[in-house]
N, C-alpha and C positions, 0 to 999 in steps of 0.2 A: 397428462394428455388424455387420461382415461374418460373423462367427460368433456373436457374443453375442446377436443377435436371431434367429438361425436354428436353430442346433443345439447350442449350449453349454448346460450344466446350471447354470452360475453356481456350481458347486462344484469338484469335481475334474475338470478338463478337460485331457487330455493334448495335446501337440502333434501335429499331423497332418503327418508328413514325406512322405506319399505325393503322387502326382500327381492326387489327387482334386480336383474343382472347389472345394470348400470349403477344402482345404489350400493350393491355389495362390492362391485369393482372399485368404486371411489373409496369406499371404507377401507378396503385392503391396501390401496395405494397410499391413503392418508396415514395408516399405521407404519408403512415402509418408510414414508418421509419422516415421521416421528422418530423412528429407529435411527435414521441417518443423522438427526440432529444430536442424538446422544453420542454418536461416533465422533462428530465434530467437537463435542464438549470434551471427549477424551483426548482429542488432539491438543487442546489447551492444557489439560491435566499433564500430559507427557512433557510439554514445553516447561512447565513449572517444575516437574520432578528432575528434568535433565538440566535445569537452571539455564534455560535458553532465554534469558531475560531480554535480550535485544529483539527477540521475535514476539514478545508478549506486549501488546499495546492495550490501552483502555478500550479501544474499539474491539479488539479481538476478544477480550474477556466478556464485555457486555453482550456482544453479538452471540457468542457460543453459550453463554450462561442464560440468556433471555429466551432464546428459541425453543429449547426442549420443553420447558415448563408451559409456555404459552401454547405450544402445539399439542401437549398432552390435553389441555382444556379443549382445544379445537377439535381433536379427534374424538373426545369423549362426548361432546355436545353438538358438534356441527361438522361431521366428516364429509366434506363436499360442499357444493353449492357455491354462492358467490364469494364466500370467505376463503375458498381454496385457490383463488386465482394466483395469489402471491406465491403459493407453493409450487404451482406449475412453472411460473416465471423463474423462481429461485432454483428449481431443479435444472432448468436449461442453462442457467448461468454457472451452476456448479459442474456441469459436464464440461464446459469450456475451461473452467478454473482448474479442475483436476487433470485435465489434459495438459495444461501448462505445468502443473506440478510434476506430472509424469515425465515430461521433457527435462525438466530441471533436475530431476533425480537420476536421469539416464546417463549422466557423465559429462565431462568437459567437451566432448565432440559435438554435443547437442546444444551447447550454450549459444551458438550463433543463431539458433532458431527462437531464442528467448527475447528478441528485440521488442516484442509487443507487450511486455510486462505492464507498463503504465495503462495500456488500454483495458487490462482487466478491471482496474478501478473504475474506468469510464463506463464499462459494461454494467458494473454493479450500481453505479449512479443512475444510469438509464433504467435499471430494474426498479429502483425505488420510485422514480418518477411514474413509471407505468403502473405500479401498484397503487400509488396515491391517487392517480388519475382515475383508475378503475373503480375504487371504492368511493371516490368523491361523487360520482354520478348518482349514487344512492340518495344523496341529500337533495338532489333536484327531481327525483322521481315522485310522481303523485301517489303512487301505491306500489309497494313491493312486498312480496310474500316471504322474503328471507326471514328465517325463524329466530335468528340471534343478532339483533341489531348491535348488541354490545361489541361483538367481534368486528363490525364494520368500524366502530369508533377506534378500537385497539389497532386494527390493521392500518388505519389512516395515520394514527400516531407513530406506529412502528415505521411506516414508510418515510414519514417526515423526519423523525428522529435519527434514523439511520442515514438518510440522505445528508443531514447536517454533519454527522460523524464522518462519513466516507468523504465529504467535501473537504473537511478539515485534514483528513488523511492525505488527500490528493495535494492540498496546498503545502503541507509539511514535507511530503515526500518528493514532489516533482517541481514545486515552485521554489521553496526554500532549500530543498536538497538535504534535509536532515535524515532522510531514511535511505540514502544512497548506500550501495555496498561499501564495506570497509576499505577494500583495496582501491576503490575509486576515490574515496575520501582522502586516503593516504597519498595517492598520486597527486591529487589536487593540492593538498596541503604542502607536499614536498616541492611541488612545482612552484608554488607561490613563495615558499620560503627561500628556495634557491634562487629564484628570480630576484627577490628582494636583496639577498646577499650579493648577488652578482652586480645588481645596480649600485649597492652601497660600496662594493669594493672598486667597481669601475668609476664611481664618482669621486673616489678618493684620489683625485688628481693632485691635491696638495701634498700628499705623500710622495707622489712621483716627482713633483717639483722639488720637494725637500731632498730627496735622494740625489736628484740632478744637481741641486745647489751645493749639497754637501760634497758631492763628487768633485765639482769644480773648485770649491773652496779648499778641499783637501789636496786636490791636485796642485793648486796654486801654492799651498803651504809647503807641499813636498818639493815643488819646483824652487820655491824660494829657499827653503832650508838647504836643499841640495846645493844650490848655487853658493849660499853663504859658507856652508861647510866645505864645499870644494875650494871655495876661494881661500878660506882660512888655511885649509890643508896645503894648498899650493903655496901660500905665503910662508907657511911654517917650513 
């Protein structure tokens, strides 16, 4: 927000390479943002070292591996200007995201406040739409003094590529349910299995008839045998 809330037009904003207060402020903020991307990369490294394979996805690895290096180029050659819009949006999204992570790490009594988990992915999808739309306007401008057009192309590809990946994650997690918590999956599978067993046992009416018929036939046999034996015994 160092420049986007103060002097930027939200359209064609060139980088300020001077020693002006705004230019230096944007450079400092850009370096802090770059540093945060390396922290996120370490998050993935810790998952690997702790063998938390269920929490490591293709999206997770690509996103956290891709961002630090691209932002190193961004900070080195264009710290600010039009190309920094996605950093501002991404920072806002991460504030919300890490607030959610803080609640989830606070213990079981805070679990009831985590009902909005799937909306985090929706917020991230909106982020990529905004990023792509913002840089797309560059292609329709008659003239723009932004100094590194290559970054515009990379940011557009970044927004589109990650929109596709996050959309696939949304589909797999919340439509097909492959990324549901394990306890939820176990309850669902147990409920389905028990329900099927109950139906199978309940529909085994033939067994009930078999027991009923056997009972009657045995009863008849016992009755007949008893009468015959009694009769013979009486005659004897």
